[in-house]
C-alpha positions as CSV (number, residue, x, y, z in Angstrom):
1,M,25.2,-30.7,-8.7
2,R,24.0,-32.6,-6.0
3,K,23.0,-30.1,-4.1
4,K,20.9,-29.0,-7.1
5,R,19.3,-32.4,-7.7
6,V,17.9,-33.4,-3.8
7,V,16.1,-29.5,-3.4
8,L,14.4,-29.7,-6.1
9,I,13.1,-32.5,-5.8
10,L,12.2,-32.3,-2.5
11,L,10.0,-29.1,-3.1
12,A,8.9,-31.2,-6.3
13,L,7.3,-34.0,-4.4
14,P,4.7,-32.2,-1.7
15,L,3.3,-30.1,-5.0
16,L,2.8,-33.8,-6.8
17,L,0.4,-34.9,-4.3
18,L,-2.0,-32.0,-4.3
19,S,-5.3,-32.8,-6.4
20,A,-6.4,-30.5,-8.8
21,P,-9.9,-28.4,-8.0
22,Q,-12.5,-30.0,-10.4
23,A,-13.8,-27.6,-13.7
24,Q,-15.8,-27.4,-16.2
25,A,-13.5,-26.7,-18.7
26,K,-10.4,-28.6,-19.7
27,M,-8.2,-28.9,-22.3
28,K,-5.9,-32.1,-23.0
29,I,-2.0,-31.4,-22.8
30,A,0.6,-33.4,-22.4
31,V,3.8,-32.5,-21.2
32,L,7.1,-33.5,-22.3
33,E,10.3,-33.8,-20.4
34,F,12.0,-30.6,-20.6
35,Q,15.2,-30.2,-22.6
36,N,19.0,-28.9,-20.9
37,N,20.0,-26.2,-23.1
38,A,21.8,-24.4,-20.5
39,T,25.4,-24.3,-20.6
40,G,28.6,-24.2,-18.3
41,G,27.5,-24.0,-14.9
42,S,24.2,-23.7,-15.3
43,A,23.9,-27.1,-16.9
44,V,21.4,-29.7,-14.8
45,D,21.3,-33.4,-14.9
46,D,18.3,-35.6,-16.1
47,A,17.3,-35.4,-12.1
48,V,16.5,-32.5,-12.2
49,R,14.8,-31.8,-15.4
50,R,12.1,-34.5,-14.8
51,G,11.7,-32.6,-11.1
52,I,11.1,-28.8,-13.4
53,T,8.8,-31.1,-16.0
54,D,6.9,-32.4,-12.6
55,M,6.7,-29.6,-11.0
56,L,5.2,-28.2,-14.0
57,T,2.8,-30.5,-14.9
58,T,1.3,-30.4,-11.0
59,E,1.2,-26.8,-11.1
60,L,-1.3,-27.2,-14.2
61,V,-2.7,-29.7,-12.8
62,R,-3.9,-27.5,-9.7
63,T,-5.2,-24.7,-12.4
64,G,-8.0,-27.4,-13.1
65,A,-8.0,-26.1,-16.6
66,F,-6.3,-28.9,-17.8
67,S,-6.6,-32.7,-18.0
68,V,-3.1,-33.4,-18.6
69,Y,-2.3,-36.8,-19.7
70,E,0.4,-38.6,-17.2
71,R,4.4,-38.3,-18.0
72,S,5.1,-42.4,-17.7
73,Q,2.2,-43.5,-19.9
74,L,3.6,-40.8,-22.4
75,E,6.8,-41.6,-22.4
76,G,5.4,-45.4,-22.2
77,L,3.9,-45.1,-25.7
78,A,6.7,-43.1,-27.0
79,Q,9.5,-46.0,-26.6
80,E,7.2,-48.3,-28.4
81,Q,6.7,-45.8,-31.7
82,R,10.1,-45.1,-31.0
83,L,9.8,-41.8,-30.6
84,A,11.1,-38.7,-28.9
85,V,9.9,-37.0,-26.2
86,S,11.9,-34.4,-24.0
87,G,13.1,-30.9,-25.1
88,L,11.4,-28.7,-27.6
89,V,10.4,-31.4,-30.1
90,D,9.3,-30.7,-34.0
91,A,5.9,-30.4,-35.0
92,G,5.9,-33.6,-36.9
93,T,6.4,-35.8,-33.8
94,A,4.2,-33.6,-31.3
95,V,1.4,-33.7,-33.1
96,S,2.4,-38.1,-33.9
97,L,2.4,-38.4,-29.8
98,G,-0.9,-35.8,-30.0
99,R,-2.9,-38.4,-31.7
100,L,-2.2,-41.3,-30.1
101,V,-2.9,-40.1,-26.2
102,G,-5.8,-37.9,-28.0
103,V,-4.5,-34.7,-26.9
104,Q,-4.8,-31.4,-28.1
105,C,-2.0,-30.2,-27.1
106,I,1.6,-30.8,-26.8
107,I,3.9,-28.7,-24.2
108,T,7.1,-29.2,-25.1
109,G,10.0,-27.2,-22.4
110,A,13.4,-26.4,-22.7
111,I,16.1,-25.1,-19.5
112,T,18.1,-22.3,-20.8
113,E,19.8,-21.4,-17.5
114,F,19.7,-22.6,-14.1
115,T,22.3,-20.4,-11.8
116,S,23.4,-19.1,-8.6
117,T,25.7,-16.7,-7.3
118,T,26.9,-15.1,-4.0
119,S,28.7,-11.5,-3.4
120,G,29.4,-10.3,-0.1
121,G,32.8,-9.8,2.7
122,A,33.5,-10.0,6.0
123,I,33.8,-7.6,9.1
124,P,37.2,-8.5,11.1
125,L,36.5,-8.3,14.9
126,L,38.4,-8.8,18.0
127,G,41.9,-9.7,16.4
128,V,42.6,-12.0,12.4
129,G,40.3,-15.2,12.6
130,V,37.5,-14.0,14.0
131,G,34.7,-11.4,12.7
132,I,31.3,-11.8,10.6
133,A,30.2,-13.0,7.3
134,T,28.0,-10.9,5.1
135,G,26.6,-11.6,1.3
136,Q,23.7,-12.1,-0.6
137,T,22.9,-15.5,-2.9
138,K,21.0,-15.0,-6.2
139,A,19.4,-17.6,-7.6
140,K,18.0,-17.3,-11.4
141,V,16.3,-19.7,-13.6
142,S,14.8,-19.5,-17.3
143,L,12.2,-21.8,-19.4
144,D,11.6,-21.7,-22.8
145,V,7.8,-23.4,-24.1
146,R,6.6,-24.0,-26.6
147,V,2.5,-25.5,-27.0
148,I,2.0,-27.5,-30.2
149,D,-1.1,-27.8,-31.4
150,V,-1.6,-31.9,-32.5
151,E,-4.4,-31.0,-35.3
152,T,-3.3,-28.4,-36.9
153,A,1.1,-28.8,-36.2
154,E,1.6,-25.0,-35.6
155,V,3.0,-23.4,-32.0
156,R,0.3,-21.9,-30.8
157,T,1.8,-20.1,-28.5
158,S,6.0,-19.5,-27.2
159,I,6.9,-18.2,-23.7
160,R,10.0,-17.6,-22.4
161,E,9.7,-17.1,-18.4
162,A,12.7,-16.1,-15.8
163,G,12.4,-17.3,-12.2
164,L,14.2,-15.0,-9.2
165,A,15.1,-16.1,-5.6
166,D,17.6,-13.7,-3.0
167,H,18.7,-14.4,0.2
168,S,20.8,-12.0,2.2
169,M,23.1,-14.1,4.7
170,S,25.1,-12.7,7.8
171,G,26.8,-14.9,10.3
172,A,30.3,-15.3,12.1
173,Y,32.8,-16.8,11.0
174,L,35.7,-18.1,12.7
175,G,39.1,-19.0,11.2
176,G,37.1,-18.8,7.5
177,V,34.5,-21.3,8.7
178,V,30.9,-19.2,7.9
179,L,28.0,-20.3,10.4
180,G,24.6,-19.4,9.5
181,Q,24.6,-19.4,5.7
182,G,22.4,-20.3,3.6
183,E,22.6,-22.9,0.9
184,S,21.7,-21.8,-2.7
185,G,20.2,-25.6,-3.7
186,G,16.9,-24.1,-2.3
187,L,17.0,-20.8,-3.4
188,L,17.3,-22.7,-6.6
189,S,14.0,-24.0,-6.3
190,A,12.5,-21.0,-4.9
191,A,13.5,-19.5,-8.5
192,T,12.5,-22.5,-10.7
193,Y,9.0,-22.5,-9.0
194,D,8.2,-18.9,-10.1
195,C,9.1,-19.3,-12.7
196,V,7.1,-22.2,-13.9
197,Q,4.1,-20.9,-12.0
198,K,4.6,-17.6,-14.2
199,I,4.8,-20.1,-17.4
200,S,1.2,-22.2,-15.8
201,Q,-0.7,-18.4,-15.6
202,R,0.2,-17.6,-19.4
203,L,-0.7,-20.9,-20.0
204,M,-4.4,-20.1,-18.3
205,R,-4.1,-17.0,-19.4
206,D,-3.6,-18.0,-23.5
207,L,-4.9,-21.6,-23.6
208,S,-7.4,-22.3,-21.4
209,P,-11.2,-21.2,-22.0
210,V,-12.2,-20.4,-18.5
211,A,-13.7,-17.1,-18.2
212,Y,-13.7,-15.3,-14.3
213,N,-15.5,-12.5,-12.2
214,V,-15.7,-9.7,-10.7
215,L,-18.0,-11.1,-7.2
216,A,-18.0,-7.2,-5.6
217,S,-16.2,-4.0,-6.0
218,S,-16.2,-0.7,-4.0
219,S,-13.9,2.2,-5.0
220,S,-10.4,-0.2,-2.7
221,S,-11.9,-3.5,-2.8
222,V,-12.7,-5.9,-5.5
223,T,-13.0,-9.6,-5.1
224,V,-12.2,-12.0,-8.3
225,D,-13.7,-15.9,-8.7
226,V,-10.2,-17.3,-9.1
227,G,-7.8,-18.3,-6.4
228,S,-5.1,-20.2,-5.1
229,A,-6.9,-23.5,-6.7
230,N,-6.1,-21.7,-10.1
231,G,-2.0,-20.9,-9.0
232,V,-3.1,-17.3,-7.8
233,Q,-0.1,-16.1,-5.4
234,K,-0.4,-12.6,-3.6
235,G,0.9,-10.1,-5.9
236,Q,-0.9,-11.5,-8.7
237,I,-2.0,-8.9,-11.3
238,F,-5.8,-9.2,-13.1
239,R,-7.3,-7.6,-15.8
240,V,-10.7,-6.4,-16.3
241,Y,-12.0,-5.8,-19.7
242,I,-14.8,-5.2,-21.0
243,E,-15.9,-6.4,-25.0
244,T,-16.2,-3.6,-27.5
245,N,-15.3,-4.0,-31.5
246,P,-16.4,-7.2,-33.0
247,V,-13.6,-8.6,-35.8
248,I,-15.7,-9.7,-38.8
249,G,-15.3,-12.4,-41.8
250,I,-15.3,-11.5,-45.4
251,D,-18.4,-14.3,-45.1
252,G,-19.8,-11.8,-42.1
253,S,-18.7,-14.4,-39.2
254,L,-17.8,-13.2,-36.3
255,I,-13.9,-13.9,-36.0
256,D,-13.6,-12.2,-32.7
257,V,-14.6,-9.7,-30.2
258,E,-12.0,-6.9,-29.1
259,K,-11.2,-6.4,-25.5
260,E,-9.6,-3.1,-23.9
261,T,-9.0,-2.7,-20.4
262,V,-11.5,-1.0,-17.9
263,A,-9.1,-1.4,-14.6
264,L,-6.3,-3.0,-13.1
265,L,-6.3,-5.3,-9.7
266,K,-3.6,-6.9,-7.5
267,A,-4.2,-9.6,-5.7
268,E,-3.7,-9.0,-1.7
269,E,-5.4,-12.5,0.2
270,V,-5.8,-15.2,-1.8
271,Q,-7.8,-17.7,-0.3
272,G,-8.6,-21.2,-2.5
273,R,-11.6,-20.1,-4.7
274,Y,-11.6,-16.4,-4.5
275,S,-9.3,-13.7,-4.2
276,K,-9.2,-10.0,-2.4
277,C,-7.8,-7.3,-4.9
278,S,-7.0,-3.7,-4.6
279,V,-7.4,-1.3,-7.5
280,A,-3.9,-1.4,-9.1
281,K,-4.9,1.3,-12.0
282,G,-8.5,2.4,-12.3
283,K,-11.9,3.5,-10.4
284,G,-12.8,0.5,-8.5
285,G,-16.4,1.9,-8.3
286,E,-16.8,1.7,-11.9
287,L,-16.7,-2.0,-11.9
288,R,-19.4,-4.6,-11.4
289,R,-20.2,-7.5,-10.2
290,G,-20.1,-10.3,-13.5
291,D,-17.5,-8.1,-15.2
292,K,-14.4,-10.1,-16.9
293,I,-11.2,-10.6,-15.5
294,E,-8.2,-13.0,-16.7
295,F,-4.8,-12.9,-15.7
296,F,-2.0,-9.8,-17.2
297,F,1.3,-10.0,-17.8
298,G,2.1,-6.5,-19.3
299,D,3.1,-3.0,-17.9
300,V,0.5,-1.6,-15.4
301,E,1.8,1.7,-15.6
302,K,1.6,1.4,-19.7
303,E,-1.1,-0.3,-19.8
304,P,-4.4,2.1,-21.8
305,L,-7.8,2.4,-19.6
306,R,-11.0,2.7,-21.2
307,S,-13.3,4.6,-18.6
308,R,-16.7,2.1,-17.9
309,S,-18.5,5.5,-17.9
310,L,-17.7,6.7,-21.4
311,E,-18.6,3.2,-22.5
312,E,-21.8,3.3,-21.0
313,L,-22.7,7.2,-22.6
314,S,-21.6,5.2,-25.8
315,R,-24.7,2.6,-25.8
316,I,-27.4,4.7,-24.6
317,G,-30.6,3.4,-26.6
318,T,-29.4,-0.4,-25.9
319,D,-30.5,-2.1,-22.9
320,A,-27.4,-4.4,-22.1
321,A,-25.0,-4.5,-19.2
322,P,-21.7,-3.4,-19.5
323,A,-20.2,-6.9,-19.3
324,A,-22.5,-7.8,-22.5
325,P,-22.1,-5.0,-24.6
326,Y,-24.3,-6.5,-27.5
327,Q,-26.8,-7.1,-25.6
328,P,-29.2,-5.6,-27.6
329,A,-33.0,-3.9,-27.1
330,P,-36.3,-5.3,-27.1
331,V,-37.8,-4.1,-30.1
332,P,-41.5,-3.5,-31.7
333,Q,-42.4,-6.3,-34.1
334,T,-42.1,-5.6,-37.9
335,V,-44.5,-6.7,-40.7
336,A,-44.7,-10.1,-41.0
337,V,-43.0,-11.6,-44.4
338,E,-43.5,-15.1,-45.4
339,S,-40.0,-18.0,-45.2
340,A,-39.2,-21.5,-44.3
341,P,-40.2,-22.7,-41.6
342,A,-37.2,-23.0,-38.4
343,P,-35.6,-26.1,-38.7
344,E,-36.5,-29.2,-36.6
345,S,-33.8,-30.1,-33.8
346,A,-34.0,-32.9,-31.2
347,P,-35.7,-32.7,-27.9
348,A,-33.5,-30.7,-25.5
349,P,-32.9,-31.7,-22.1
350,S,-35.6,-30.5,-19.9
351,Q,-33.0,-30.4,-16.7
352,V,-32.4,-26.3,-15.8
353,P,-28.1,-25.9,-15.4
354,L,-28.4,-23.4,-12.6
355,T,-31.6,-22.3,-10.9
356,G,-32.6,-18.7,-9.6
357,G,-30.5,-15.7,-9.9
358,T,-29.7,-14.8,-13.5
359,A,-29.9,-18.4,-14.5
360,N,-34.0,-16.9,-14.4
361,T,-33.9,-13.3,-15.2
362,S,-31.0,-12.6,-17.2
363,D,-30.9,-12.7,-20.9
364,Q,-27.4,-12.2,-21.9
365,T,-24.5,-14.5,-21.6
366,D,-23.8,-14.9,-18.1
367,V,-26.9,-17.7,-18.0
368,V,-24.1,-19.3,-20.5
369,D,-21.5,-19.5,-17.5
370,G,-23.0,-21.5,-15.8
371,Y,-23.9,-24.4,-18.1
372,P,-22.6,-27.3,-17.2
373,I,-20.9,-28.1,-19.9
374,D,-17.1,-28.3,-21.2
375,G,-15.4,-24.7,-22.1
376,A,-14.8,-25.5,-25.9
377,T,-18.6,-25.9,-26.3
378,K,-19.8,-23.1,-24.0
379,N,-16.8,-20.6,-26.2
380,A,-17.9,-22.0,-29.5
381,I,-21.9,-20.9,-28.0
382,L,-20.2,-17.9,-26.8
383,I,-18.7,-17.0,-30.6
384,S,-21.6,-17.7,-32.2
385,H,-24.2,-15.5,-29.5
386,K,-22.0,-12.3,-29.6
387,G,-22.5,-13.0,-33.8
388,G,-25.9,-12.7,-33.4
389,Y,-26.3,-9.7,-30.6
390,Y,-23.9,-8.2,-33.2
391,S,-26.3,-8.7,-36.5
392,Y,-29.3,-8.2,-34.5
393,S,-28.3,-5.3,-33.1
394,N,-27.6,-4.2,-36.6
395,N,-31.3,-5.2,-37.8
396,Q,-30.0,-8.6,-39.9
397,F,-32.6,-10.4,-38.6
398,S,-32.1,-13.7,-40.7
399,Q,-28.2,-13.6,-39.6
400,A,-29.0,-13.3,-35.8
401,Y,-31.5,-16.1,-36.6
402,K,-29.0,-18.8,-38.3
403,A,-26.1,-17.7,-35.2
404,F,-28.4,-18.1,-32.0
405,V,-29.7,-21.9,-34.0
406,N,-26.2,-22.6,-34.3
407,A,-25.6,-22.0,-30.6
408,F,-28.2,-23.8,-29.6
409,E,-27.2,-27.0,-31.6
410,A,-23.8,-27.0,-30.2
411,Y,-25.7,-27.9,-26.7
412,E,-29.4,-28.1,-26.6
413,G,-29.7,-27.0,-22.9
414,N,-29.0,-23.8,-24.2
415,Y,-32.2,-22.3,-23.3
416,L,-31.0,-18.6,-24.1
417,D,-30.4,-19.2,-27.7
418,A,-33.2,-20.7,-28.1
419,Y,-35.1,-17.7,-26.3
420,W,-32.9,-15.4,-28.8
421,A,-33.9,-17.3,-31.9
422,A,-37.5,-17.1,-30.7
423,R,-37.2,-13.4,-30.9
424,A,-35.1,-13.0,-34.5
425,A,-37.7,-15.2,-35.5
426,H,-40.1,-13.0,-34.3
427,K,-38.4,-10.2,-36.3
428,L,-38.1,-11.6,-39.4
429,G,-42.4,-12.2,-39.2
430,R,-42.2,-16.1,-38.8
431,K,-44.8,-16.2,-35.9
432,K,-44.5,-19.9,-35.7
433,D,-41.2,-20.2,-35.6
434,A,-41.0,-18.0,-32.7
435,T,-43.9,-19.3,-31.1
436,Q,-41.9,-23.4,-31.2
437,W,-38.2,-21.4,-30.1
438,L,-40.0,-19.9,-27.0
439,D,-41.4,-23.9,-26.4
440,K,-38.3,-25.1,-26.3
441,A,-36.6,-22.4,-24.2
442,L,-39.3,-23.2,-21.4
443,K,-39.2,-27.0,-21.9
444,I,-35.6,-26.2,-20.6
445,N,-36.2,-23.9,-17.6
446,P,-39.6,-23.2,-17.2
447,A,-39.2,-21.1,-15.2
448,Y,-37.5,-18.7,-17.1
449,E,-38.6,-14.9,-17.5
450,P,-37.3,-13.4,-20.6
451,A,-39.1,-16.0,-22.3
452,L,-42.5,-16.1,-20.3
453,E,-42.8,-12.1,-20.6
454,Y,-41.3,-12.3,-24.4
455,R,-44.7,-15.2,-24.8
456,A,-47.2,-12.7,-22.9
457,K,-46.0,-9.3,-24.5
458,Y,-46.7,-10.8,-28.0
459,K,-49.2,-13.2,-27.2
460,L,-46.9,-16.0,-28.9
């Protein structure tokens, strides 16, 4: 047991010294100390439990997607409130803790397996007592993790992962003593880190609103904007996806957008902020800069793919790029109808979040990706924005207008939705409102070409 404790702590200490990379979107979370549910020879002591908790905490910080509340402060506060802070605590306790410290989610966990096994034999040489010892040591660490939403007290996600490590050893033995044999403690540390890495990546995929993208692609190689700073290791699989059918609620609001896989990528060369990948499944030549990607943990062989070329053919008549399937094409002006004026709002900030490139030329959601706002706000904008796209493309201009205005109100530096609110107002015959919304878009970004072109075309 002493060996397990020492090697695990030695592995965790250098990881705790790593600083977190900068990220725009950070969910506030707290990680409770893991509970020991392992039995028999798998049982671990308090030092190992704390080491695993700290290792996961460090990996979550390293992703740059989370703001993690300090465990020591959490424990101190819990002691004052006489609350338990380890293991798979009940939802009520997690909610109480979360509200006290102001986090959005509490992560709880349990160690269910922590074992190492050695097998092998010996080949006698030169008589009795002298020979070569051979064998293999395998280590396995299994963890159960739950994420409890502080606001709703519901379990948002539950993860069960196992980490593995093995080491083939050989050495001379003399009188029963093997020389050159590796210790199992290091393998347990490696297996723990393997398991923690898997959990960290799945939590980032399930909880973090951060979106990653294809930067460049060819038939055999694809570069993506996520790397070791976000916990990526060589061999990680990514899913390149397109958004297809909207999921519409009873009230007509957009709940979500379905995703379909167009390719699977495998990280081959991992740098700090980007990775070069091979194409594990699909066609690299069909991918485009700006395509969205996410971590993938399923079966590569069983994952169905949708051809990008078929997707493009199904959308003939629109000007939307594949990365934003609900981008409607410009439509001629309709007959004017009377309607109420656009609602007044506070002056929009004059700063431009990013300049050049798509910031000035795109009328798609890649503009939102560049806004200097938190991930929750960005996600709210994208949901409202896609609802507006869907309504606009189905000639439901009143609903589209409301959705674009709602997206703008989430962040008043959102010149993209000011522009689209102008287009929807124009379709409703509200020329004055359309002019006001174009004014807002151009006040935020005077160089925004879609707004300039639309104003010139329709003399607004």
